[in-house]
N, C-alpha and C positions, 0 to 999 in steps of 0.2 A: 633394494638399496638405493640410496641416493645418489644419482649421477653426479661425477667429479668432472667439471669442466676447469678452463682456465678463471673463468668468472666465481659469482656467486653460488651455491650447490642449487641443483636445482629439484624441488620440492615435487614437482607435478611437470609430465611430458604426455601430451596426447597428440595422436597421429591419425587421421582421415578417421575418426570415430563416425559410426554410424549407427541409428537407431530406430525402429520401426515399433508402430503400435496399431499390429491390423494393417489397413492400407494406408494409415498414415504414418509418412516418413518425416520422424521430428528432427531428425538429423543427418545430413546425408555425406559430407567430408568435414569434420569439424578437427581444426587443430587447436593446440594451447600448450605453452611453458608458462610456467610458474614458477619462479626464482624467491630465491631467501633474500627478505630486505627488502623486495618493492611490492607496490601497491598496483595491482594488475586490473584496468577496467573490462568488464565484458558487457558490449551493448549489441542492440538489433532490436528491429520491430516485434512487436507482439506475434506470439508463433514460429521466431525465430529459432527458438531450439536452446536457449540460451539455458534454463530451469533444467531440461532433459538432460544439457552437457553437464551442471552441476551434480546433479545424481548418478551420473555415471562416474563421475571423481571420488564422490563423497562413497561408493560404496553400493548405494541404495538401487542401480540397476545396474546388470552387466551390456555390454556393448554388443551389437550384431556382428561389427567388423571392424578393423583397425587396433592399432596399438594403444596401450594405457599405461606408463609407469607412474606409480605415487608411493615416493620415497618416507614419508612421515605421516603423522596421523593427521586425519583431515577432518574439519568441524564443519557443518553447513547448518546456517542461519535460513529456516526456510520463509519466502514470502509469507506463507500460512503458518502461522507460529504452533509450535507444539507445548504450549502447557496444557497444564492438568487442573481446571477453574479450582476442583474441591482441596488440591494441596494446596500447602503455603510455597511461598517462592523460595527459600532455601531447599524445602521437599524438593521441589521441581529442579532446582540447579545441581541436585547429588545424586537422585535417584536415576539409576541406571547407569552410574559410572564405575565402571570395574577398578579403576585407576584414579585415584583424587588427585588431580592438578599433576599426575603426569608421577608421581612418587613413586608409582610400584604396588601402591599397597590403600586399600580402605581403611580410616580411622575406625580401628572397633574396640568394644569394652574386651576386657579378660575373659570372659566367657562368649565372646563372639556377638554381641550385640553392637549394632552402629552406635559408634560414639557421635551424638549430635553435638556435644559442646565443640569435639575436636574438628567437626565438618564445617561447623560455624565461624569457629578461627579461620579454618582456611580458607572458606569465603568470604570473610571479611579482610584477610589480608589481601585476597585476589582484587577484591573491590579497591582497597587502598592502592592497588598498585596499578590499576587501569582506570581509576576514576569513574570507574563504572558502577554505581551505587543504586541498592533497591532495597526498600522496608521486608527484610525477610521470612518477618512474623506474618505478613499480610497472606490471607489466601488468593490464587491467581485472579477469581471472579472478583476480587475488589478492587482490582487495578486497572489501568487502562492500556490500552493496546501497545503504547508506548513503552511501558512499563516494562510488560511481559517480552517485547522485544530485546530487551536490554538482559532481560532473564535468560533467552534463549543464546546469546553471545558469551554470557556468564558459564552457561552450562557448558559448551563448547570449549571454550577456557581452562573450564574444571577438569576437563575429561583429556587435558593437555594436549591441545591441537596445536599443531605447528603452521599449520596451513589454514585460513580462516575463508570460508565461502559466505559472503553475503549477499542475500537476494533481495534488491531493493531496501537496503536497512535505514534510509531515511525520510522513508514515507512519514509517519508519524510523528518527527522530531519538530519542532520549534528550531529556528536560526542558531539559537545559543545552544541546544543541544547538538544540532547538526555538527556546530563548530568543535563541540568537545568529543564527536565520536569521532572525527578524522583526527583530532588531536591524539585519540587512542590508536587509532588505526595506523597514524606515523611512529608513534612511540612501539607498536608490537613490530611493527616491519624494522624498527632503526634496533631493535633486540632481536632481529633474526628469525622472524616469522613471516611468513608471505600472506598477502591478503587478495583476495580475488571478489572484485567490488561490482555487482551488477547494477546499471541503473538507466533510468531514462533521461536523467536530467545531467545534460552535456556539459552544461556550467560546472557543475560538481567533478566531472569526471576530469576536465581540462583544468581544474584548480588544484585535485589534491592526487591524482592519479598519476603513476610513473608512466605509466604506457597501457595502450588502449588495444582490444581485439575486438573485431566486427563479426557478427554473425548476419548472414540474409538468406531465409528459407533454409537452413540448416548445414548452410557450408560457411567456411571462414574464408572472409573477401579480402581483411586487411588487418594486418598488424603494423603499430609503429609507435615512436616513441611522443607523449602527449605536449602537445604544443597549443595553445589559444588559434593560432592562423589556420589549424588543420581542424577548426570545427568545422566549416563547410564541406571540409573533404570527409570526416565521418558521417555527416549526415546524409550526403550522397551514397557511400559505401552501405550504410543501413537501408536506404528506401532503392538502392539501384536506377536513379534518375538524375537529372540535374536541377530537380524543383526542389530539393530537401531544404528547408530552410537553415539547416544544421544549429540553429540554436532553439530557445524557447520561447513558446508565444506566450508564456505566464508572465513574461517583463513586457511584453508590448503595450503600450498606450491604449485603452480602451475607446472606442470612438464615441465620440459623443451622439446619444439618441436622443428620440421625442421625449419631453416631458412625460414625467410617471403618471398613470390613471390614479384611481380610486382606490382605499386597501383591498387589498383579495383576501390578506392574511392578518388578523391583529390578534394578539397574545396580550389579554390583561392590560392593553393599554401601555403596557412595557416595550411591546416590539411590535412593529407593522411592516408590512412588505407589501408595496402599492403595483399595481398592472403596470408591467414594462420594466421592471424594476429586479437588480439583484442584489440582497443584504448580505454582506459577509459576518460573520461569527468568527473572532478571533480568539485564540485562549490556548495555553498551554493543555496538553492533552491530560483529561481525567479531570477537567473543572466545571462539568457539567453540561457538555456537547452532547454527551448519549442520552441523556435525561431529559435534555430540552427538546429534541428531536422526537424522542421516544414518546413525550408527554404531548406533542402537536398530531402525532399520527394515530393517538390511541393506543398505543401499545403499552403505556405506562400512565396510571392515574396519581394524581396529587394527594395529599392528604387536605388540603384547603382547595374550594374551588375559585378554578383558576380560568375566567370568562376566556374564550375562544371563538375566534368567529371566522368564516369564509365567505365571503363577499356580501359580509352584514349578518347572515346568519349564525345563531348561537349554536356552536354544535359539539359544545363543552360534554355533552352526556353521550353524545353518538359514538356507536362502534367504530372501529378503524374500516370497516366495510362500507359503512355511510358514509365516512369522510372520503373514502377513494370516489364515493359513488357524486359526493360534489366536488371532485376534482383535485382531491390532495393525492400525490404521487411523491415517494419517497425511495432513495436511494442509500440503503445502510452504511455504514462504516466499513462491513466487510460483506462483500457481495454474496462470496463464496460460503458463508456462515450463516448469513439471516437473508439475503436477496436474492436465492438462486435454490432449485431442485438438483443436486447435482447428478443423481442418477437419472433424473430425466432427460429426455430430448430436446435439445435446442427451441425445437417448435412448440412442445408442451411449456419450456419456460416462457417463450415469449405470450402466448397464449392466454395464461393464468393473468394477464392484466389488463385483457381488453375485455369490452363489454359482452356477455352470452350472446346476443343477437348476433355479434360479427361472426362467428366461428359455427353456432348451432341453429339447428332448423328447430322448426316447431314444437317440436315432444324433446327439444333439450339434446338431440344426440348431437355429436360432434360432428364437423363437416371436414373430415380428414384432410381433402384436397383446398380445401379455402385455406385450414389452418397453416398447410403446409407454402400455401402460396405468400401468405400474410406473413411468414418467419422467412421466406428467402428473401423476401422484400427488405425486410429490417436488416437482414444479414448483410444486403447488398448496401444499403444506405449507409451503414453503419462500419461496411471495410470489415469484417469479420472474418478471420483466417479459419474457414471450418470445409471439413471435406462433404457435410450434408446435414441439412437441417434436423435429420433423425440421429445426429450423430449427440450421445450424450453429453451434458453440459459440463461434465466432469472430466471431459478431453480437453476441453479448452483451455489455453492458456490464461493466467490473470488478467491480461491486461483484454484480451479478448469476450472473456466472460462480462468484464466490467462495460464495455463497448455495448454489449446486448442489453445489459441493467438499466443504461442510460438512453437509449434510442427504444426500449420498451416504455420506461416510465414517462418519457415525454409524446407519449402516441396520442389519441385521440381521447378527449375528454380531460385532458390534464389543465388545473387552472394555475396551482401552484405545488413547485417541486422542491422538496426538502432534499437537498445535496450532500451527503456528507461523504466529504474523499472522494469526487468525482471523478478524477483522473487517476487515481490510486493504482499504480502498476503499469498504466497506459504510455505508450512511445509516444514520442515528441510529436509525430505526424496524429496520433490519436487523441493526443491531449488538444493540436490544434480542432481537430475535428468536434470533438467535446464542446470545445469553449465555442465553436462557430454555432452547434445547435442549442447551447444556452442561450445566445444572443439571440437566436431567430425564434426561439420560443418567448423571449420577452419583447422580441419585436412585435409579435402578432398579440401581445397581451397578457401573457402569461406573466408568475412573477417566480421568485426564485429566494430561497432562504440558504445560503450557503455555508458550510462548515468546512475548513479544509487547513492543514497544516503548514500547506504551501503560502507563504505569504506574499510570494510575487504572483500567485494564481488569485488570491486574495484582492491584491491592488489591481491586477490587471483585469478584474471581473466585476467587481464591487461599484456601486453608487452610494453604498452607505456601509460602515462597518461597526458593529461592537463589538466588544472587549468583554470575555465572561470568565470570572475568578471566584473560584468555589462555588460554585451556581450562581452568583449575583450576575445579571446583564449590566454593564456599563451604559454610558449616554452613546446615541450613534455619532461617530464622524462622517462627516462628507467626504467624498471622496478626494477633492481638492485641498482637503485640511492634512492630509496624511501622506508621510513619503515612508520609503523601506526604512530607512532610520529611525522615524518617529516609532511607527507600528513596532520595530523591534525594541524600540524603550518600553513600549507599552508591555510588551510579552516578557520582557527581560524581569520585571519584577514580581512575575506570577510562577505559582507551580513551587515544588519543593525543592530547595537547595540540599547541597549534599551533606549539611548537616540535620537540617530536619529528617530526610532520610536516614541517617545512620542512627536519630533517635528513634525510629518507628521498627528499628530492627528487633530481633528476639534477644531478650534478654538473658 
């Protein structure tokens, strides 16, 4: 039952929760109280145990110790989304819901079949009430990650969730979409729901949440009402030291560097990235960013011949492997899905990107000790939280896996880095580290093509910015031509608005 106190109803109460996975202690002593009508932030460094705590509350895992009371239906929207590519968005929202929108009964036809028209109307009503609109008829495979994230939120609400757990929900959203999401969260809280918001963006936490809970190394170390002047205190609690910035480096002013050199990458004369330069691509998710990077990486072929050069050599007909040999490196949008081997060890994930002579003998046999030393060096340099480099990559938190991928791709032989959401799911200390790695890479003559939905990050890192809209690349803007407001205006006119999304729904 929901606990009754003098204040609002308590939806979730966790006291002293502990959880281990083999020798790894993910949670040691975690406390959390979630009440109706409030937005509670949960923050901590990568590997602090945030996702594990959410899985305990949602019932996906059971605690090893501690007490947990859950008085309402809980919906968890994971960092790794759960949509099925082959199903329509409507089917993804509806399938598995034994209780449509909390009404207590599935809409069915008289003879027992599923009434899709009734489901469609129920979902449309839900979208109208929440402002979260998606094209219901489209297969999940045809929509960008940002839209699939909205589908997972709708799916949780459709199942009647009264407590919503959101794991890094703003990662792929434009500033306008972020504002819309927080408006939705506030409306849900005003209607008596509770929301737990996991984020590394502390500015979002202090702007939109009612209270903050800090986890450090599996233990709850701080709970307090949110206030802007507490940013530094929150940051220090996360890291356990006095050197925490408490803010986000993404908003910092980019230091002036040396003038860029000759083009390292040129794409059809429309886009070039010079040595020592970071070129940013801005756009609403789903406007061709994936296709652009996949084409440059050699993962996707275009119908028309698109001249592509690396250091002046035409590589447009080269294989992906040959392009890597020429110095092209790629951090995909989802490292877990496309940039790692989850069941393989950290060591094996690291050496997959290094030249064979580095870790193999004359007969091609792997020199395991050398490979482990290389992986340990990378893990230390990237400040990855791991018990051993023999640990499966699947046991790493999303942020730690991201750190491994970035450090690996910036290794020996890299000339041009395609970086798609390079700081996705990374805590603020990790963001600072990755930003420093990118700048150090360009400082020694490397080139970076950066695609990120974080406009602060885009402006902090980029020398030039292009806006992409429906697969078309606009002219480049020098960094000093852009402000956060101006870039927001450029992005605000792109993508699908509510009316367009409704037009694409199932008829």
